[in-house]
C-alpha positions in Angstrom: 27.8 6.1 -6.1 29.8 5.0 -3.1 28.3 4.2 0.3 29.6 6.4 3.1 28.7 8.9 5.8 26.8 11.1 3.4 24.5 8.2 2.4 23.9 7.3 6.0 23.1 10.9 7.0 20.8 11.3 4.1 19.0 8.0 4.9 18.6 9.0 8.6 17.3 12.5 7.7 14.5 11.3 5.4 10.9 11.8 6.5 9.1 8.9 8.1 6.6 7.1 5.8 3.3 5.8 7.0 4.5 2.2 7.2 8.0 1.0 6.7 9.5 -2.2 8.1 12.6 -4.4 8.0 10.7 -7.7 7.8 13.7 -10.0 7.8 17.4 -9.5 8.3 20.2 -12.1 8.4 23.8 -12.1 7.3 22.8 -13.6 3.9 19.7 -11.5 3.2 16.9 -9.1 4.1 13.4 -8.1 3.2 12.2 -4.5 3.5 8.7 -3.3 2.9 7.2 0.2 2.7 3.6 1.2 2.3 2.5 4.5 1.0 -0.9 6.1 0.5 -1.1 7.9 -2.8 -3.7 10.6 -3.4 -4.4 9.5 -6.9 -6.1 6.5 -8.7 -3.8 3.5 -9.6 -3.7 4.5 -13.3 -2.3 7.9 -12.4 0.1 6.6 -9.8 1.3 4.1 -12.5 2.1 6.8 -14.9 4.3 8.4 -12.3 5.9 5.1 -11.2 7.2 4.2 -14.7 9.0 7.6 -14.9 11.7 7.4 -12.3 13.5 10.2 -14.0 10.9 12.5 -12.4 11.0 11.2 -8.8 14.2 9.1 -8.1 16.8 11.1 -6.1 19.7 12.2 -8.3 22.2 11.4 -5.5 21.2 7.8 -5.8 22.3 7.5 -9.4 25.7 6.7 -10.9 25.7 9.9 -13.0 24.4 12.3 -10.4 21.3 13.1 -12.3 17.9 11.4 -12.2 17.1 12.8 -15.7 19.4 10.1 -17.0 17.1 7.3 -15.8 14.6 5.4 -17.9 12.3 2.5 -17.3 10.7 0.2 -20.0 7.7 -1.2 -18.3 7.5 -4.6 -20.0 9.1 -8.0 -19.3 12.8 -7.8 -20.2 12.6 -4.0 -20.0 15.5 -2.1 -18.5 15.5 0.2 -15.5 18.6 1.9 -16.9 20.7 5.0 -16.6 22.6 6.5 -19.6 24.9 9.5 -19.6 27.7 10.8 -21.9 30.5 8.8 -20.4 28.7 5.6 -19.3 25.6 3.6 -18.5 24.2 1.3 -15.8 21.5 -1.2 -15.5 19.8 -0.8 -12.2 17.3 -3.6 -12.8 15.6 -5.8 -15.4 11.8 -5.9 -15.5 10.5 -9.4 -15.0 6.7 -8.8 -14.5 4.2 -6.1 -15.3 0.5 -6.0 -14.7 -0.5 -2.4 -15.5 -1.5 -0.5 -13.4 -1.1 -2.8 -10.4 2.3 -4.6 -10.4 5.8 -3.8 -11.4 8.6 -6.2 -10.5 12.3 -6.1 -11.4 15.5 -8.0 -10.6 18.3 -5.7 -9.5 20.9 -5.2 -6.9 20.6 -1.4 -6.4 23.5 1.0 -5.8 26.5 -0.4 -3.9 24.8 -3.8 -3.7 25.5 -4.2 -7.4 29.2 -4.7 -6.7 28.5 -7.4 -4.1 27.0 -9.9 -6.6 23.8 -10.2 -4.6 20.3 -10.9 -5.9 17.6 -8.3 -5.4 13.9 -8.4 -6.4 11.9 -5.2 -6.0 8.1 -5.4 -6.3 5.7 -2.4 -6.4 2.0 -3.1 -6.1 -0.7 -0.5 -6.5 -4.1 -1.3 -5.1 -7.2 0.8 -5.3 -8.2 2.5 -2.1 -11.5 4.2 -3.0 -10.5 6.8 -5.6 -6.9 6.7 -4.4 -4.1 4.1 -4.2 -2.2 2.1 -1.6 1.3 1.4 -2.8 3.5 -1.4 -1.3 7.2 -1.6 -2.2 9.0 -4.8 -1.2 12.7 -5.3 -1.7 14.2 -8.8 -1.2 18.0 -9.2 -1.2 20.0 -12.4 -0.8 23.6 -13.3 -1.2 26.7 -14.6 0.5 26.7 -14.4 4.3 30.2 -12.9 4.2 28.7 -9.6 3.1 26.9 -9.3 6.4 23.8 -8.0 4.7 22.0 -7.6 8.1 24.3 -4.7 8.8 23.4 -3.0 5.5 19.7 -3.7 5.8 18.7 -0.7 7.9 20.4 1.7 5.5 18.8 0.1 2.5 15.5 0.2 4.3 15.7 3.9 4.8 16.9 4.6 1.2 14.1 2.5 -0.3 11.7 4.6 1.8 13.2 7.8 0.6 13.2 6.8 -3.1 9.7 5.5 -3.2 8.5 8.3 -0.8 9.5 10.6 -3.7 7.3 8.6 -6.0 4.3 8.7 -3.6 4.8 12.4 -3.0 4.9 13.2 -6.7 2.0 10.9 -7.6 -0.1 12.6 -4.9 0.4 16.2 -6.3 -2.5 17.6 -8.2 -0.2 18.8 -11.0 1.8 15.6 -11.2 
């Protein structure tokens, strides 16, 4: 998974989410936040969230296939990818409060090679019989990486990835 023109084009072509924002952006870090309304109760949304193999885009995996992803929703659990010739840890779960909070540490995609720290938090809050989901990704590292230049692309990709979650969780057939 190498960043390049295809990644940028894909990120720019994704649909707009209800609320997405680059909350902070400096050379040594950034914070992005996306909010989604899910047409399902939190317990149902949770069951979709913890199965990224069903909603994560395959072109944002190392193997090229989302079916190789797994997530163990418990402290110390792995958000991992395993395929015949390799494996990758996308993140390590650090906090779970089912069905309202999932947090993991992980530098996603090309950020992994930059030795930055990333913390991704997903909260699911009841909204009547449905759910409001908030995804926050905080990344920090060495200012020489000029993370502020990467922040807009990461913001769009996080919106695309978790937009897939919200879309799937909102389908009646799930």
